[in-house]
N, CA, C and O atoms as a GROMACS GRO file, in nm:
protein
  544
    1MET      N    1   0.200  -3.131   0.243
    1MET     CA    2   0.178  -2.989   0.250
    1MET      C    3   0.116  -2.940   0.120
    1MET      O    4   0.161  -2.976   0.011
    2THR      N    5   0.012  -2.860   0.132
    2THR     CA    6  -0.059  -2.809   0.015
    2THR      C    7   0.016  -2.690  -0.044
    2THR      O    8   0.060  -2.600   0.028
    3GLN      N    9   0.030  -2.691  -0.175
    3GLN     CA   10   0.092  -2.578  -0.245
    3GLN      C   11  -0.009  -2.465  -0.257
    3GLN      O   12  -0.125  -2.488  -0.292
    4VAL      N   13   0.034  -2.345  -0.228
    4VAL     CA   14  -0.050  -2.228  -0.251
    4VAL      C   15   0.023  -2.133  -0.344
    4VAL      O   16   0.146  -2.125  -0.344
    5LYS      N   17  -0.053  -2.064  -0.424
    5LYS     CA   18   0.003  -1.968  -0.519
    5LYS      C   19   0.060  -1.848  -0.444
    5LYS      O   20   0.000  -1.800  -0.348
    6THR      N   21   0.176  -1.799  -0.489
    6THR     CA   22   0.233  -1.677  -0.433
    6THR      C   23   0.190  -1.560  -0.520
    6THR      O   24   0.206  -1.563  -0.642
    7VAL      N   25   0.135  -1.458  -0.455
    7VAL     CA   26   0.089  -1.339  -0.524
    7VAL      C   27   0.181  -1.224  -0.484
    7VAL      O   28   0.205  -1.201  -0.366
    8LEU      N   29   0.231  -1.152  -0.583
    8LEU     CA   30   0.318  -1.037  -0.559
    8LEU      C   31   0.236  -0.910  -0.571
    8LEU      O   32   0.177  -0.882  -0.676
    9VAL      N   33   0.231  -0.834  -0.463
    9VAL     CA   34   0.158  -0.708  -0.458
    9VAL      C   35   0.255  -0.600  -0.410
    9VAL      O   36   0.326  -0.622  -0.312
   10ALA      N   37   0.258  -0.487  -0.476
   10ALA     CA   38   0.342  -0.375  -0.434
   10ALA      C   39   0.256  -0.273  -0.360
   10ALA      O   40   0.144  -0.243  -0.403
   11ALA      N   41   0.307  -0.220  -0.250
   11ALA     CA   42   0.234  -0.121  -0.171
   11ALA      C   43   0.322   0.001  -0.149
   11ALA      O   44   0.445  -0.005  -0.158
   12CYS      N   45   0.256   0.113  -0.122
   12CYS     CA   46   0.329   0.238  -0.106
   12CYS      C   47   0.280   0.314   0.017
   12CYS      O   48   0.160   0.331   0.038
   13ALA      N   49   0.375   0.358   0.097
   13ALA     CA   50   0.344   0.450   0.206
   13ALA      C   51   0.370   0.590   0.152
   13ALA      O   52   0.483   0.637   0.149
   14LEU      N   53   0.262   0.655   0.110
   14LEU     CA   54   0.273   0.794   0.066
   14LEU      C   55   0.278   0.880   0.191
   14LEU      O   56   0.192   0.868   0.278
   15VAL      N   57   0.378   0.966   0.201
   15VAL     CA   58   0.396   1.050   0.319
   15VAL      C   59   0.386   1.196   0.276
   15VAL      O   60   0.461   1.241   0.189
   16ASP      N   61   0.293   1.270   0.336
   16ASP     CA   62   0.276   1.410   0.299
   16ASP      C   63   0.373   1.501   0.374
   16ASP      O   64   0.452   1.454   0.456
   17ALA      N   65   0.366   1.630   0.347
   17ALA     CA   66   0.459   1.727   0.406
   17ALA      C   67   0.446   1.735   0.558
   17ALA      O   68   0.540   1.778   0.626
   18ASP      N   69   0.332   1.694   0.612
   18ASP     CA   70   0.310   1.694   0.757
   18ASP      C   71   0.351   1.563   0.823
   18ASP      O   72   0.331   1.546   0.944
   19GLY      N   73   0.408   1.469   0.745
   19GLY     CA   74   0.451   1.341   0.801
   19GLY      C   75   0.339   1.240   0.819
   19GLY      O   76   0.356   1.141   0.890
   20ARG      N   77   0.224   1.265   0.755
   20ARG     CA   78   0.112   1.170   0.764
   20ARG      C   79   0.121   1.069   0.651
   20ARG      O   80   0.176   1.098   0.544
   21VAL      N   81   0.065   0.950   0.675
   21VAL     CA   82   0.067   0.840   0.579
   21VAL      C   83  -0.074   0.821   0.524
   21VAL      O   84  -0.172   0.827   0.599
   22LEU      N   85  -0.084   0.798   0.394
   22LEU     CA   86  -0.215   0.777   0.331
   22LEU      C   87  -0.260   0.632   0.347
   22LEU      O   88  -0.185   0.539   0.317
   23LEU      N   89  -0.384   0.614   0.393
   23LEU     CA   90  -0.448   0.483   0.397
   23LEU      C   91  -0.570   0.488   0.306
   23LEU      O   92  -0.637   0.591   0.294
   24ALA      N   93  -0.598   0.376   0.242
   24ALA     CA   94  -0.716   0.362   0.156
   24ALA      C   95  -0.802   0.249   0.213
   24ALA      O   96  -0.751   0.145   0.255
   25GLN      N   97  -0.932   0.271   0.214
   25GLN     CA   98  -1.023   0.168   0.265
   25GLN      C   99  -1.068   0.079   0.150
   25GLN      O  100  -1.109   0.127   0.044
   26ARG      N  101  -1.060  -0.052   0.173
   26ARG     CA  102  -1.099  -0.147   0.069
   26ARG      C  103  -1.250  -0.136   0.044
   26ARG      O  104  -1.328  -0.137   0.139
   27PRO      N  105  -1.290  -0.127  -0.084
   27PRO     CA  106  -1.433  -0.109  -0.115
   27PRO      C  107  -1.516  -0.233  -0.084
   27PRO      O  108  -1.462  -0.343  -0.070
   28PRO      N  109  -1.648  -0.215  -0.073
   28PRO     CA  110  -1.738  -0.325  -0.036
   28PRO      C  111  -1.734  -0.445  -0.129
   28PRO      O  112  -1.762  -0.557  -0.086
   29ASP      N  113  -1.699  -0.426  -0.256
   29ASP     CA  114  -1.702  -0.537  -0.353
   29ASP      C  115  -1.571  -0.617  -0.358
   29ASP      O  116  -1.559  -0.708  -0.440
   30LYS      N  117  -1.474  -0.585  -0.273
   30LYS     CA  118  -1.346  -0.657  -0.273
   30LYS      C  119  -1.332  -0.742  -0.147
   30LYS      O  120  -1.401  -0.719  -0.048
   31SER      N  121  -1.243  -0.840  -0.154
   31SER     CA  122  -1.216  -0.920  -0.034
   31SER      C  123  -1.158  -0.828   0.074
   31SER      O  124  -1.094  -0.728   0.044
   32MET      N  125  -1.182  -0.863   0.198
   32MET     CA  126  -1.138  -0.783   0.313
   32MET      C  127  -1.195  -0.640   0.308
   32MET      O  128  -1.130  -0.543   0.346
   33ALA      N  129  -1.318  -0.631   0.258
   33ALA     CA  130  -1.387  -0.502   0.246
   33ALA      C  131  -1.389  -0.429   0.380
   33ALA      O  132  -1.408  -0.490   0.485
   34GLY      N  133  -1.370  -0.298   0.373
   34GLY     CA  134  -1.376  -0.215   0.492
   34GLY      C  135  -1.244  -0.200   0.565
   34GLY      O  136  -1.228  -0.109   0.647
   35LEU      N  137  -1.148  -0.287   0.537
   35LEU     CA  138  -1.017  -0.275   0.603
   35LEU      C  139  -0.936  -0.166   0.534
   35LEU      O  140  -0.955  -0.136   0.416
   36TRP      N  141  -0.846  -0.106   0.609
   36TRP     CA  142  -0.761   0.001   0.558
   36TRP      C  143  -0.626  -0.057   0.517
   36TRP      O  144  -0.576  -0.149   0.581
   37GLU      N  145  -0.568  -0.003   0.410
   37GLU     CA  146  -0.443  -0.057   0.359
   37GLU      C  147  -0.358   0.054   0.298
   37GLU      O  148  -0.405   0.166   0.275
   38PHE      N  149  -0.233   0.019   0.272
   38PHE     CA  150  -0.146   0.109   0.198
   38PHE      C  151  -0.180   0.094   0.050
   38PHE      O  152  -0.198  -0.018   0.003
   39PRO      N  153  -0.190   0.204  -0.023
   39PRO     CA  154  -0.226   0.194  -0.165
   39PRO      C  155  -0.127   0.109  -0.243
   39PRO      O  156  -0.010   0.098  -0.207
   40GLY      N  157  -0.176   0.050  -0.350
   40GLY     CA  158  -0.093  -0.032  -0.436
   40GLY      C  159  -0.177  -0.138  -0.503
   40GLY      O  160  -0.299  -0.124  -0.513
   41GLY      N  161  -0.112  -0.244  -0.548
   41GLY     CA  162  -0.188  -0.350  -0.614
   41GLY      C  163  -0.098  -0.457  -0.670
   41GLY      O  164   0.024  -0.457  -0.652
   42LYS      N  165  -0.164  -0.550  -0.740
   42LYS     CA  166  -0.095  -0.666  -0.796
   42LYS      C  167   0.009  -0.627  -0.899
   42LYS      O  168  -0.012  -0.538  -0.982
   43VAL      N  169   0.122  -0.696  -0.892
   43VAL     CA  170   0.228  -0.678  -0.992
   43VAL      C  171   0.197  -0.776  -1.106
   43VAL      O  172   0.192  -0.897  -1.086
   44GLU      N  173   0.179  -0.722  -1.226
   44GLU     CA  174   0.150  -0.806  -1.343
   44GLU      C  175   0.276  -0.880  -1.386
   44GLU      O  176   0.387  -0.842  -1.348
   45TRP      N  177   0.260  -0.986  -1.464
   45TRP     CA  178   0.371  -1.072  -1.502
   45TRP      C  179   0.483  -0.998  -1.575
   45TRP      O  180   0.599  -1.038  -1.569
   46ASP      N  181   0.448  -0.888  -1.644
   46ASP     CA  182   0.548  -0.817  -1.723
   46ASP      C  183   0.595  -0.687  -1.656
   46ASP      O  184   0.652  -0.600  -1.722
   47GLU      N  185   0.570  -0.673  -1.525
   47GLU     CA  186   0.606  -0.552  -1.453
   47GLU      C  187   0.705  -0.579  -1.341
   47GLU      O  188   0.712  -0.690  -1.287
   48ARG      N  189   0.780  -0.477  -1.307
   48ARG     CA  190   0.856  -0.476  -1.183
   48ARG      C  191   0.768  -0.411  -1.078
   48ARG      O  192   0.675  -0.338  -1.114
   49PRO      N  193   0.792  -0.434  -0.949
   49PRO     CA  194   0.707  -0.374  -0.846
   49PRO      C  195   0.694  -0.222  -0.857
   49PRO      O  196   0.587  -0.166  -0.835
   50GLU      N  197   0.805  -0.155  -0.891
   50GLU     CA  198   0.801  -0.009  -0.906
   50GLU      C  199   0.707   0.033  -1.018
   50GLU      O  200   0.632   0.130  -1.004
   51GLN      N  201   0.711  -0.039  -1.128
   51GLN     CA  202   0.622  -0.008  -1.241
   51GLN      C  203   0.476  -0.030  -1.203
   51GLN      O  204   0.389   0.050  -1.239
   52ALA      N  205   0.450  -0.137  -1.131
   52ALA     CA  206   0.313  -0.165  -1.087
   52ALA      C  207   0.262  -0.054  -0.996
   52ALA      O  208   0.148  -0.011  -1.007
   53LEU      N  209   0.348  -0.007  -0.906
   53LEU     CA  210   0.306   0.101  -0.814
   53LEU      C  211   0.277   0.229  -0.890
   53LEU      O  212   0.178   0.296  -0.862
   54ILE      N  213   0.362   0.265  -0.983
   54ILE     CA  214   0.339   0.386  -1.062
   54ILE      C  215   0.203   0.376  -1.132
   54ILE      O  216   0.127   0.472  -1.132
   55ARG      N  217   0.174   0.260  -1.192
   55ARG     CA  218   0.046   0.238  -1.260
   55ARG      C  219  -0.070   0.245  -1.161
   55ARG      O  220  -0.169   0.314  -1.184
   56GLU      N  221  -0.058   0.171  -1.050
   56GLU     CA  222  -0.167   0.165  -0.952
   56GLU      C  223  -0.194   0.301  -0.888
   56GLU      O  224  -0.310   0.337  -0.868
   57LEU      N  225  -0.090   0.376  -0.855
   57LEU     CA  226  -0.110   0.507  -0.793
   57LEU      C  227  -0.178   0.604  -0.889
   57LEU      O  228  -0.256   0.690  -0.847
   58ARG      N  229  -0.148   0.591  -1.018
   58ARG     CA  230  -0.216   0.673  -1.119
   58ARG      C  231  -0.363   0.632  -1.129
   58ARG      O  232  -0.451   0.718  -1.129
   59GLU      N  233  -0.390   0.500  -1.136
   59GLU     CA  234  -0.528   0.451  -1.150
   59GLU      C  235  -0.612   0.478  -1.025
   59GLU      O  236  -0.726   0.523  -1.035
   60GLU      N  237  -0.556   0.449  -0.907
   60GLU     CA  238  -0.632   0.457  -0.782
   60GLU      C  239  -0.642   0.598  -0.725
   60GLU      O  240  -0.744   0.635  -0.667
   61LEU      N  241  -0.534   0.677  -0.742
   61LEU     CA  242  -0.526   0.806  -0.672
   61LEU      C  243  -0.509   0.926  -0.763
   61LEU      O  244  -0.512   1.040  -0.716
   62GLY      N  245  -0.491   0.903  -0.894
   62GLY     CA  246  -0.479   1.014  -0.988
   62GLY      C  247  -0.349   1.092  -0.976
   62GLY      O  248  -0.344   1.209  -1.015
   63ILE      N  249  -0.245   1.030  -0.922
   63ILE     CA  250  -0.118   1.100  -0.907
   63ILE      C  251  -0.012   1.036  -0.996
   63ILE      O  252  -0.022   0.920  -1.035
   64SER      N  253   0.090   1.115  -1.027
   64SER     CA  254   0.202   1.068  -1.108
   64SER      C  255   0.326   1.060  -1.019
   64SER      O  256   0.365   1.157  -0.954
   65VAL      N  257   0.386   0.942  -1.017
   65VAL     CA  258   0.504   0.918  -0.934
   65VAL      C  259   0.619   0.876  -1.024
   65VAL      O  260   0.602   0.792  -1.113
   66GLN      N  261   0.735   0.933  -1.000
   66GLN     CA  262   0.856   0.894  -1.072
   66GLN      C  263   0.922   0.778  -0.997
   66GLN      O  264   0.922   0.775  -0.874
   67GLU      N  265   0.978   0.684  -1.070
   67GLU     CA  266   1.042   0.568  -1.007
   67GLU      C  267   1.151   0.610  -0.908
   67GLU      O  268   1.169   0.544  -0.806
   68ALA      N  269   1.224   0.717  -0.938
   68ALA     CA  270   1.330   0.763  -0.848
   68ALA      C  271   1.277   0.809  -0.712
   68ALA      O  272   1.353   0.820  -0.616
   69CYS      N  273   1.146   0.837  -0.704
   69CYS     CA  274   1.086   0.882  -0.578
   69CYS      C  275   1.031   0.767  -0.494
   69CYS      O  276   0.979   0.790  -0.385
   70LEU      N  277   1.044   0.644  -0.543
   70LEU     CA  278   0.999   0.525  -0.469
   70LEU      C  279   1.121   0.460  -0.404
   70LEU      O  280   1.211   0.412  -0.474
   71ALA      N  281   1.124   0.458  -0.272
   71ALA     CA  282   1.235   0.395  -0.200
   71ALA      C  283   1.186   0.270  -0.130
   71ALA      O  284   1.089   0.276  -0.055
   72PRO      N  285   1.251   0.154  -0.152
   72PRO     CA  286   1.210   0.033  -0.081
   72PRO      C  287   1.229   0.051   0.069
   72PRO      O  288   1.332   0.101   0.114
   73LEU      N  289   1.128   0.010   0.146
   73LEU     CA  290   1.133   0.030   0.290
   73LEU      C  291   1.132  -0.102   0.367
   73LEU      O  292   1.215  -0.124   0.455
   74SER      N  293   1.039  -0.190   0.333
   74SER     CA  294   1.024  -0.317   0.405
   74SER      C  295   0.943  -0.410   0.315
   74SER      O  296   0.915  -0.378   0.200
   75PHE      N  297   0.904  -0.526   0.369
   75PHE     CA  298   0.814  -0.613   0.294
   75PHE      C  299   0.735  -0.699   0.392
   75PHE      O  300   0.773  -0.717   0.507
   76ALA      N  301   0.623  -0.750   0.342
   76ALA     CA  302   0.540  -0.841   0.420
   76ALA      C  303   0.535  -0.974   0.347
   76ALA      O  304   0.536  -0.980   0.224
   77SER      N  305   0.530  -1.081   0.425
   77SER     CA  306   0.514  -1.216   0.372
   77SER      C  307   0.411  -1.283   0.459
   77SER      O  308   0.436  -1.310   0.576
   78HIS      N  309   0.292  -1.310   0.401
   78HIS     CA  310   0.180  -1.360   0.481
   78HIS      C  311   0.101  -1.464   0.403
   78HIS      O  312   0.070  -1.445   0.286
   79THR      N  313   0.069  -1.573   0.469
   79THR     CA  314  -0.012  -1.677   0.406
   79THR      C  315  -0.159  -1.659   0.443
   79THR      O  316  -0.196  -1.667   0.560
   80TYR      N  317  -0.240  -1.636   0.342
   80TYR     CA  318  -0.386  -1.632   0.355
   80TYR      C  319  -0.435  -1.772   0.318
   80TYR      O  320  -0.358  -1.852   0.265
   81PRO      N  321  -0.562  -1.803   0.344
   81PRO     CA  322  -0.611  -1.938   0.312
   81PRO      C  323  -0.594  -1.980   0.165
   81PRO      O  324  -0.565  -2.096   0.138
   82ALA      N  325  -0.611  -1.887   0.072
   82ALA     CA  326  -0.608  -1.925  -0.070
   82ALA      C  327  -0.477  -1.892  -0.142
   82ALA      O  328  -0.456  -1.938  -0.255
   83PHE      N  329  -0.388  -1.814  -0.080
   83PHE     CA  330  -0.264  -1.774  -0.148
   83PHE      C  331  -0.164  -1.723  -0.045
   83PHE      O  332  -0.198  -1.694   0.069
   84HIS      N  333  -0.040  -1.712  -0.091
   84HIS     CA  334   0.064  -1.650  -0.008
   84HIS      C  335   0.093  -1.514  -0.068
   84HIS      O  336   0.115  -1.502  -0.189
   85LEU      N  337   0.094  -1.411   0.015
   85LEU     CA  338   0.118  -1.274  -0.030
   85LEU      C  339   0.260  -1.232   0.001
   85LEU      O  340   0.306  -1.244   0.114
   86LEU      N  341   0.328  -1.184  -0.100
   86LEU     CA  342   0.459  -1.123  -0.083
   86LEU      C  343   0.442  -0.978  -0.125
   86LEU      O  344   0.404  -0.950  -0.240
   87MET      N  345   0.468  -0.884  -0.033
   87MET     CA  346   0.435  -0.744  -0.058
   87MET      C  347   0.549  -0.651  -0.019
   87MET      O  348   0.567  -0.620   0.099
   88PRO      N  349   0.627  -0.605  -0.119
   88PRO     CA  350   0.725  -0.501  -0.089
   88PRO      C  351   0.652  -0.370  -0.060
   88PRO      O  352   0.556  -0.334  -0.128
   89LEU      N  353   0.702  -0.298   0.041
   89LEU     CA  354   0.647  -0.167   0.076
   89LEU      C  355   0.751  -0.061   0.041
   89LEU      O  356   0.865  -0.065   0.087
   90PHE      N  357   0.709   0.033  -0.040
   90PHE     CA  358   0.794   0.145  -0.078
   90PHE      C  359   0.744   0.269  -0.006
   90PHE      O  360   0.627   0.277   0.032
   91ILE      N  361   0.832   0.365   0.014
   91ILE     CA  362   0.792   0.493   0.072
   91ILE      C  363   0.809   0.598  -0.037
   91ILE      O  364   0.904   0.594  -0.116
   92CYS      N  365   0.716   0.694  -0.040
   92CYS     CA  366   0.720   0.800  -0.140
   92CYS      C  367   0.677   0.930  -0.075
   92CYS      O  368   0.573   0.938  -0.010
   93ARG      N  369   0.761   1.033  -0.092
   93ARG     CA  370   0.732   1.165  -0.036
   93ARG      C  371   0.706   1.270  -0.143
   93ARG      O  372   0.670   1.383  -0.111
   94ARG      N  373   0.725   1.234  -0.270
   94ARG     CA  374   0.707   1.330  -0.380
   94ARG      C  375   0.625   1.270  -0.492
   94ARG      O  376   0.651   1.158  -0.536
   95TRP      N  377   0.526   1.345  -0.537
   95TRP     CA  378   0.442   1.304  -0.649
   95TRP      C  379   0.383   1.429  -0.712
   95TRP      O  380   0.388   1.538  -0.654
   96GLU      N  381   0.328   1.412  -0.831
   96GLU     CA  382   0.261   1.521  -0.901
   96GLU      C  383   0.112   1.495  -0.901
   96GLU      O  384   0.068   1.381  -0.918
   97GLY      N  385   0.034   1.601  -0.881
   97GLY     CA  386  -0.111   1.589  -0.879
   97GLY      C  387  -0.165   1.590  -0.737
   97GLY      O  388  -0.090   1.594  -0.640
   98ILE      N  389  -0.296   1.587  -0.729
   98ILE     CA  390  -0.364   1.588  -0.600
   98ILE      C  391  -0.423   1.451  -0.575
   98ILE      O  392  -0.496   1.398  -0.659
   99VAL      N  393  -0.392   1.393  -0.460
   99VAL     CA  394  -0.443   1.261  -0.425
   99VAL      C  395  -0.596   1.268  -0.419
   99VAL      O  396  -0.653   1.352  -0.349
  100GLN      N  397  -0.661   1.178  -0.493
  100GLN     CA  398  -0.807   1.172  -0.493
  100GLN      C  399  -0.851   1.027  -0.508
  100GLN      O  400  -0.779   0.946  -0.567
  101PRO      N  401  -0.970   0.993  -0.455
  101PRO     CA  402  -1.018   0.854  -0.463
  101PRO      C  403  -1.081   0.823  -0.598
  101PRO      O  404  -1.202   0.838  -0.615
  102CYS      N  405  -1.002   0.780  -0.695
  102CYS     CA  406  -1.048   0.756  -0.831
  102CYS      C  407  -1.134   0.631  -0.846
  102CYS      O  408  -1.205   0.617  -0.945
  103GLU      N  409  -1.130   0.542  -0.748
  103GLU     CA  410  -1.208   0.417  -0.757
  103GLU      C  411  -1.315   0.411  -0.649
  103GLU      O  412  -1.361   0.303  -0.612
  104GLY      N  413  -1.356   0.527  -0.598
  104GLY     CA  414  -1.464   0.533  -0.500
  104GLY      C  415  -1.425   0.491  -0.359
  104GLY      O  416  -1.512   0.481  -0.272
  105GLN      N  417  -1.298   0.468  -0.335
  105GLN     CA  418  -1.254   0.425  -0.203
  105GLN      C  419  -1.244   0.546  -0.109
  105GLN      O  420  -1.232   0.659  -0.155
  106HIS      N  421  -1.250   0.521   0.020
  106HIS     CA  422  -1.228   0.626   0.119
  106HIS      C  423  -1.078   0.637   0.143
  106HIS      O  424  -1.008   0.536   0.147
  107LEU      N  425  -1.030   0.760   0.159
  107LEU     CA  426  -0.889   0.785   0.186
  107LEU      C  427  -0.876   0.862   0.316
  107LEU      O  428  -0.964   0.940   0.352
  108LYS      N  429  -0.765   0.840   0.385
  108LYS     CA  430  -0.742   0.913   0.509
  108LYS      C  431  -0.592   0.931   0.529
  108LYS      O  432  -0.514   0.835   0.518
  109TRP      N  433  -0.552   1.056   0.560
  109TRP     CA  434  -0.413   1.084   0.597
  109TRP      C  435  -0.403   1.063   0.747
  109TRP      O  436  -0.479   1.122   0.824
  110VAL      N  437  -0.309   0.980   0.790
  110VAL     CA  438  -0.300   0.935   0.929
  110VAL      C  439  -0.160   0.959   0.985
  110VAL      O  440  -0.060   0.932   0.919
  111ARG      N  441  -0.156   1.011   1.105
  111ARG     CA  442  -0.026   1.023   1.175
  111ARG      C  443   0.025   0.882   1.204
  111ARG      O  444  -0.053   0.794   1.239
  112PRO      N  445   0.156   0.860   1.188
  112PRO     CA  446   0.211   0.724   1.209
  112PRO      C  447   0.171   0.662   1.342
  112PRO      O  448   0.141   0.543   1.347
  113ALA      N  449   0.170   0.738   1.448
  113ALA     CA  450   0.136   0.684   1.580
  113ALA      C  451  -0.010   0.638   1.588
  113ALA      O  452  -0.046   0.564   1.680
  114LYS      N  453  -0.093   0.680   1.495
  114LYS     CA  454  -0.236   0.644   1.496
  114LYS      C  455  -0.268   0.529   1.398
  114LYS      O  456  -0.383   0.486   1.392
  115LEU      N  457  -0.170   0.480   1.324
  115LEU     CA  458  -0.196   0.375   1.224
  115LEU      C  459  -0.260   0.250   1.285
  115LEU      O  460  -0.343   0.186   1.221
  116ARG      N  461  -0.221   0.216   1.408
  116ARG     CA  462  -0.274   0.094   1.471
  116ARG      C  463  -0.424   0.104   1.502
  116ARG      O  464  -0.488   0.003   1.532
  117GLU      N  465  -0.480   0.224   1.497
  117GLU     CA  466  -0.622   0.243   1.526
  117GLU      C  467  -0.712   0.203   1.409
  117GLU      O  468  -0.834   0.197   1.424
  118PHE      N  469  -0.652   0.175   1.294
  118PHE     CA  470  -0.729   0.140   1.175
  118PHE      C  471  -0.719  -0.010   1.149
  118PHE      O  472  -0.609  -0.064   1.140
  119PRO      N  473  -0.834  -0.078   1.136
  119PRO     CA  474  -0.827  -0.222   1.107
  119PRO      C  475  -0.768  -0.244   0.968
  119PRO      O  476  -0.812  -0.185   0.869
  120MET      N  477  -0.667  -0.331   0.962
  120MET     CA  478  -0.594  -0.356   0.838
  120MET      C  479  -0.586  -0.505   0.808
  120MET      O  480  -0.602  -0.587   0.899
  121PRO      N  481  -0.562  -0.541   0.682
  121PRO     CA  482  -0.539  -0.682   0.650
  121PRO      C  483  -0.417  -0.733   0.728
  121PRO      O  484  -0.326  -0.655   0.756
  122PRO      N  485  -0.415  -0.860   0.763
  122PRO     CA  486  -0.305  -0.914   0.843
  122PRO      C  487  -0.166  -0.889   0.785
  122PRO      O  488  -0.071  -0.872   0.860
  123ALA      N  489  -0.153  -0.887   0.653
  123ALA     CA  490  -0.021  -0.865   0.592
  123ALA      C  491   0.030  -0.722   0.614
  123ALA      O  492   0.151  -0.700   0.619
  124ASP      N  493  -0.060  -0.626   0.627
  124ASP     CA  494  -0.020  -0.486   0.643
  124ASP      C  495   0.026  -0.454   0.785
  124ASP      O  496   0.112  -0.368   0.804
  125VAL      N  497  -0.030  -0.520   0.884
  125VAL     CA  498  -0.007  -0.487   1.025
  125VAL      C  499   0.142  -0.487   1.063
  125VAL      O  500   0.185  -0.393   1.130
  126PRO      N  501   0.223  -0.587   1.023
  126PRO     CA  502   0.364  -0.586   1.063
  126PRO      C  503   0.445  -0.470   1.002
  126PRO      O  504   0.558  -0.445   1.046
  127LEU      N  505   0.390  -0.401   0.904
  127LEU     CA  506   0.461  -0.290   0.841
  127LEU      C  507   0.447  -0.161   0.923
  127LEU      O  508   0.525  -0.068   0.904
  128ILE      N  509   0.350  -0.155   1.011
  128ILE     CA  510   0.325  -0.034   1.090
  128ILE      C  511   0.446   0.006   1.175
  128ILE      O  512   0.486   0.122   1.170
  129PRO      N  513   0.507  -0.084   1.255
  129PRO     CA  514   0.620  -0.042   1.338
  129PRO      C  515   0.736   0.017   1.258
  129PRO      O  516   0.804   0.108   1.306
  130VAL      N  517   0.758  -0.032   1.138
  130VAL     CA  518   0.865   0.019   1.053
  130VAL      C  519   0.838   0.166   1.019
  130VAL      O  520   0.928   0.250   1.024
  131LEU      N  521   0.714   0.195   0.984
  131LEU     CA  522   0.677   0.333   0.950
  131LEU      C  523   0.680   0.424   1.072
  131LEU      O  524   0.726   0.537   1.065
  132VAL      N  525   0.630   0.373   1.184
  132VAL     CA  526   0.630   0.453   1.307
  132VAL      C  527   0.773   0.491   1.345
  132VAL      O  528   0.801   0.606   1.380
  133GLU      N  529   0.863   0.395   1.338
  133GLU     CA  530   1.003   0.420   1.373
  133GLU      C  531   1.067   0.520   1.278
  133GLU      O  532   1.138   0.611   1.321
  134LEU      N  533   1.043   0.505   1.149
  134LEU     CA  534   1.102   0.592   1.048
  134LEU      C  535   1.051   0.736   1.060
  134LEU      O  536   1.128   0.830   1.043
  135LEU      N  537   0.922   0.752   1.087
  135LEU     CA  538   0.858   0.883   1.078
  135LEU      C  539   0.841   0.955   1.211
  135LEU      O  540   0.775   1.059   1.217
  136ARG      N  541   0.898   0.902   1.318
  136ARG     CA  542   0.878   0.970   1.447
  136ARG      C  543   0.969   1.088   1.464
  136ARG      O  544   0.964   1.155   1.567
   0.00000   0.00000   0.00000
């Protein structure tokens, strides 16, 4: 059996006052370009997942999130050809600032029941039912 590297990525389901979830479209210069995903990113060696999310949400979306506002919800474990992805999903309903696409990505607020209409990376897809159930 071939060993593959495990990559830890933290993701966040940002939920607005109307119960919609934010999706970000992967830019053309990244792998899986054009697919929609929950915002977040790689956890660096010296970070906890919550710290990585706070950093990523500031860099990608221009918002400030307090660690107390991040609640663990679920996780994904998926093997891609070059690596294994372990991705905790947090839910967040409170932040400071206005969500904006700081890295040129497209953003869309989506009703939970409509999440399946957006093509997503394979690791994100199993997280949809958890959100649909929670937010209905």
